[in-house]
N, C-alpha and C positions, 0 to 999 in steps of 0.2 A: 467494373477493375482489374488495371493493368497487378500484374503480377512484380512484388518488389523486391529491389535487392536486396540482399541479405545486410545484415550487420551485424560485426563482431564485435561483444562486451572481454575485452584482450586486462580489462584492469578492476577490481572491486573493492571497495573498502567499507568502514563500518563502525562504529563508534561504541562504548556501551553506550545505551540508553539511559534514561533514569532521571533525578532528581541531581543533574550536574552542577552543585551550586558554585564549584570549584574552577571552573570550567569556562570562557567565554564563547561569544559567538565563534571570535577570532580561532579560539583554539580547538574548535570543533569542526572546522571549516577543514586548517590543517591537521586534523588527527584524521577526518577521513579520509582528503585528499593527497597524503602522501603515503596510505595504508594503498590505496588506488596506483597511484599512480610509480611503488613498488612494484605494486605486483604486476602493473604490465611491460616493467622494468623498460622503462621510455621514463629520461627524461620529461620538468616542466617546462623548459623550454620546444618542446616539441609537444605540445597543446596551441592547437594554431584557432578552438575556439572555445565556448564551456557556454554552458546555463546554468543557471542559480537559482534555485528553486524554497521562496520561502515563500509561505501565505500569509503571514500577519504577525509582520513590523511591528503597529501600530501598535501588540497586546506581552508585547515579548520585552527585546532591549533596544528596539529600534533599531536594527540592523537589518540587511535583508532586502531595502527599500529600493536599488537599484545592484546591476552588475559592478556595481565597483565594494559592494559587497565582501564579492568574490576576489576582487584582486587584491587588497589591500593585503590581507594575510595573506596571501602567498606570491606576493609579486610578482601579481600575469598583467603583464598589463601589453599594452600595443597590438589587443588581436579582441575581436572582439565577443561579449561580452552581456546576456541580455538574460533578465532575472525574468521568472517563470511563477503565477499566481494563478492559480486555478482549484480553488479550494483544496481539497483531500485530493484531489488526480494532478497537483502540480506535478509530485515528482516524475509520473507518469507523464508527465507532458513534457516534460522538459527533457527527457529520453528522447519523448516522439518527435524533437524539435531539434535535436541532434541529428540523431538517424537519419533526419530529411536532410536535412545541410552535409552529409557524410553523402548523400545519393547524390544531391544536388550536385558534387563538387565542390563546393563550398569551401573546404580543409575535410584534410585526411589525419588527423586525430581530434577529436573530441570528447569534451567532460561534460558529464552533466550530473550536477550536485545539489542536493539537497541535505538544510540546516533547517532545527526551529529553537530556539531560547527560550522556552513557554514558564519556567517556576520561577524566574527573577522577576518578581512583580507579586502582587499581595491577592490575596484572593479576590477579593471584590474585586479586581483588573480580568475579570473573564473574559473568554468566549462569550459568555452568553450577554454581558455584559457591550458588548465593541459591537456584537450586532441590532440589538435594542436602539442603542446610541448611533452608528453609524449604516443599518441595513434598512430596508423598508420603512419606510412612516407610519405604515399601518399595520402592514402582514408580520413584522419582525416583532411585536410588541406582546412578551407573553411566551415568546418560543424559546422552545431547548431541543437541541435533539434526543433528549431522550424522551421527552416529551413527545415527538416525534413517531418515533420507534416505536414505541409503547401502541400506539394506536394499530402498527403492522404487529407488531404481538397479538394485541386482541382482537384481531380479527381474523389470524391463520389458525388460530385457538376455535376460534368460533367456528371453521369452515370445514374443517381438516382432522379436526380432534389431533392437536398437539396439545403436548401436556405440560404445565410447568416446568417438570423434571427435564423432559425435552431440549427443553431451549438454556435450562441452568449446566446440562451434557455439556454442553459444546465449552463452556465457558471450564466447568470439571478438565475439560481433556485438553485446553487448549492453556489453561496454566497448568498440567502434565505435561507438554511439553516446552514448557517453558522454561521449568526445571530441569532443563536437559540444556540451555541455552543459558554461555554467562556472560551475553551481552544484554539480554531483556531486562525490562526494570524490574518486575517482580518473578523471581525463578524459585516460588514455593507451590508444591500442588496441594489441591483445595477438594472434598467433594463435593456435591448433588447438592445435598445439603447444609452444608457452610455456603452456597452460593444464594440459599434460597433462604437460609434465613441473612445472609446480610444486609445491615440497614435498605427497602426498598428507596428509589428514587424517583418513580415512575411508574404502578404499576403497573405491567408485571417486571418490569427491571428494574432488581437491585442493583446496589454496587457495585460486584464484583459482576454486576453481568451487564459495564461501563468501564472501559477506556480509563487509563490514565493520560492524564494531562501532563508532555514527558518534551527533556533535552535531547539530541539527540541528532547525528551526523550521518549523512553514507553516499555513496559516489561511484560510481562508475566509467571509465573511459574505456573508448570505441574506436570504429573506425569499419572499413567494407569487410567485407569480408575475402576480398581478395586480393588486401594489402597485409593479411598476418604472416607474421610471421614464423613458421609452425615449427621453429630450432626451439626456439624460446616464449611462445605462448602457448596459453592452454584458456580457448576462445571457447564462449559461449554463444551462441549463435540469434538473434531478434530474428524472427519468422514471422509474425502479426502484430501490431499495436492496432486497437481502435480504442480512440475516444469520443466521446457521447452527449451532447446537449439534450435531455429531451425537453422539458419546461421552462419557463419563466419564476423569477423571481423564488429562485430554489426551493420552490414547493411542489411537488407533483400532484401533494394532495389537495391543492386549489383545479384541478383538473375534474373537471362533473365525471370523465368515465374511468376516474384508478378506482382502480378495486381495494389496493390496500393488501395485496397482495403478494407483487411484483415491482420492481425497477426499472422503466423503461430504457433508459439510457445505461442499465446494464447490459442488455440485452442486444438492445443497439451494439454498442462496444463489440460485445462477444460475437454478434454475428460477422462485423468487419475483421475481426481478428481472424476466428477461423476460416473466413475464406482466405484471409493471406496465408495461409501456411496449409491449407490442405483439410483442414479437421471436422471432418462430417460426425460424429460420435466421441464428444469429449472423456465420455467415463471410460472404456478401452483404451484412447490415443494420451491421454495425459496422465505421467504417472504423480505430479505431488501439480497441489496450489496453496496461493496463498493469497488468501482471503479478508475484504477491510472486513474482519469484525471487531468497527470503532462496538456496538452492542450484539450482543454474544444472536440476539434473532436475527441480525444482517446476514451473519455465515448461514444459516439455515433457511434464509430468502433465496439469497445467491443461492446455493444447492441446483433452484430451478431456473433460476433468471440463466445458470451458465451451461441449462440443456446439461446438468446432471442427473436426472431424472424429472420423470413429470410432476407435472400441479401435484402438489398432497399430497409428493412421495418424501420429498423432503425426510420428515422424523423418519424414516422407514433407514433412510442414511446414518443418523444417528442413533437409533438404536440399537443396529446391527453393529455400530464399531466401524464402519467401513471407511470412515471418515480420520481413523484416529491412525501414529506411528505402525503400521505393519495390516495396515486394511489396506482396503481394495481402490483407495484412490483419500489418501494422505492430504488432512488439508488443515494449514498455521501447525506442523511441526518448528516453526522457530518458537512457537508461543502465540501470536497475533500479537494483534493490537491489544488485544487483552492483558497476554503478559507480557510484552513488545514495551508498550504503550504507543501514544501516539502523536509526535511532536512532525506535524502536521505538515507542512514539506520535505521532509524524508522519511516518510514514511512506503509511498509510492519505491522511492529508489533500493531504500533497505529490502523492501521482498522483492528486486528483482534479484542482489545481489545472496540475501537466501537464497534461492531455487538454484541460480548459477554455483550454491557451493554445491549442491546436493549433485547438479547433474557434473561437477566434475569431481564428485564423490570426495570433498571434502568438509562434508557434516558435522564429521565425527558422530556423538552420540544419537543424533538426531539423524544419520542419515539414510534417506528413502533407497535402496535395494535395488541397484540397474536402473536407476534414473536416466531419462532417456529425454523428457520433454515436460515442462511446466509452463506452470498459468500464473500469473498476478493478476491484483484484483483490486482498483480501489473505486470507492465512492463517496460522493461530497455534497453538500449541496441545502441540507441533504437529500439525499435523492435525485437530485437532475442533472450530476455529471458523474460520468463513469469512463473509466477505463479498463483496457485487457490485452496485457503483452502475451507474446507466448511466447517462450522461448525453447531452444534445442540445443543439444551437443553434437 
């Protein structure tokens, strides 16, 4: 694999995440985009290409079906704008495509913006309903993400002595971090006992082990590293991007060799990103991580898939508080999906904005001290698609 030219993020923006009934899809686009443009100290006319990440326009407000839905609220016309949809990796994939366009010389200034408006609908019009109606005619029937990941939770508990309290401790940790994040959907601490006592969704996962359906948007402005104006920009470099689709039909558990203890897509994506960034021992070379904790168990499994520890040792990281703010390798200091919620198209870019703030030293009360290198991880499908991005100051 050839060494990739460095790409610099020069502008970042993220809206409040939550039940944003007072804001439209277009409002969220404008909010995130103008924050990023202002931060980059450029004009909107300087943007030469853009990528819009919206994963599920069919279940929201029927916006985000093409790049036009980015152009209209920003009056951003006469440039190429592409809509990206790749399940929960949509935002990260938008960044990947923008970075590759910059490397190819197709443009000099690129925007990647993710947005999802999931609360403006009836409860009956859920993601589950969409999967049943539009997904595979046999494999999707009776399928839920919670039910899928609950199988992994039961398996790791059986194989490695993981306790129910270990899984709940991840939710408690991330809700504590979320209490420090004014843009998170949920900003309230909770205890392990409260997580365990919340209503059961799919045994052993409860409501508080599950992320919320949320509205929100996030945006980054990127240029080639060589084009950074060091007098006005505070850049963060993209050092590696890995994206992997490891199975078909969105479901790795139809693979007869699958052990229900890890996700091959994450391992593939991490391997690619680590190779590009020159990382050989991630626990010692990375300062903070944003992990796709759509359910508590996913974060626990990802510790091992990212190579932070050996197989079966993830429980030791959470028991030793190594992944809490102030620990050896803080994970989800934003509050993660469990606190921020999951507007699917925006989440991957929101994570990059979070890590960029820490590398810049502008993360406020949840700042990771002396952060120089961070990682973001998304997984969707669930489990079939994963992305890993390495960022460096």
